[in-house]
C-alpha angles and dihedrals in degrees: 000000000000114000122235097243090052088063100036099049097060092041093054089043089054092058092046091050092054091052091045091051091054091048093048093046088054090047094055091047091055092063102278096117123215095268097049092045089047091052093051092049093049093049091047088052092049091052092042092056097041096086089058086078090081089063087074135230146166122264096174121133113007095339095108095049091045089057091047091051091051089050093052091051091048091049090056090050091050093052092050091046094054091048088052094048095045096047101029140042123280092221089055103033096050095052091044088055086058086082085081087089091063092048091049091050093049095046094044094045099043092046092050090237095125136025107232121206126208092257094057093047091048089051091050092052094046089048089056092051089047090054090055091053094044090051095049125122129022135281116264094196093101094242114128116226097022094126093043092049092047093051100038098046093033095055092044092051089049091055093048092050091045091056089047094051094049092048090047090052091050100043110024101068092064091053100035131235092267096066103021096058098050093049092045096050092036086060089051090052093047094049089052089077085080089065094061096084090058096055117128132169124012142267100240132143117005093348091089088057094049094044093043092051092044094048093048093050090045090055094048094049092045089054090052094050093044094048091048092053094045098042100040101029103225117111092172097052092044091052096048088055092042087054089078085086084085089063093049093047091057094042096046095046091050097041107033105005089118089067086066093039086248115156100183091116085072088080085093138264094271093057093046092049090051090051091050089051087055088049092056090050088051089055088055090052090055091051094048093047096050100044 
C-alpha cells in the first residue's frame, strides 16, 4: 500500500515548481538571461542540499561516482529547462515536460528496474495524451519559434530528468539521501561554472527578488521529489503525481499570471481551454496511477 507522504510530497512539489517557473520566467525577462538565472538556481540548490550531509550515509564503493553521474544528468536537464522557459511559454513548457513520466516508465520497465502495474502504465499513457492537449494550439505572443522551443527543449529536458530519476532510484538507497543528495547537487553547482562565459545582461532591480524566490522554491520542490523517490522507491509513481505541475502551470498563468507580468493567456481563449482540457485528463492519469 502506498504511504501518504509518498503521495503528498510530489503533489506539493508540483505546485511549488509551477510557481518557481513563473518567478524564473519573470527573472529572465528582466535582464537576467537564461544562463545567469540557471547558474544562480544551481548554486542555490547545491547550497540548499549541503546540510543534508549531516543526515549521514555511505559513499563507499562507487557511491560517490554514482552521485556525480546523477548530478551531471540533472545539470543537462536544468540547462534544457532554462532554455525552454526563456524561449517558450511556461503554460506550454511545463506540461510538455510532463512526458518525463513516460520516459521514466519506459526506462524503468525495459531495464527491469521496476515492476510496473497496469495502473501506472495507464497513468503514463493518459499523461502523454494530456501533454498533447496541453500543448495544442499556437502562441499568440508574436514570438516566432515559441512552440518549437517549448517542445524541443521541453521533451529533451524531460528525457534528461527521467534518466536522472531512474539512476537515483537505482543507486541512491545504498548511499542514503544524506550523502547522495549533497554530492549530486554539489556536482550540479560545480558544473554551473561552465555557464559563466555565456552570461549576458544583469540581475538588477527586482530580478534578484524573482530569481531568488524561484531558485528557493525550485530547491524545496527538488528535495521533495528526490526524497520521495529514494524513500518510497517508485520513480514512475512519483513522476505521475509530480505531473500535476502541468495543471498548476495552466491555472496559475490564466488566473494570476498578471501578478508575474506574464501575458501567456493572450494566446487566446481556445488554446487555454484546450490546455485546461489536457489538465483534466492529467487529473485522470493521477487517479488511475494511484489506485
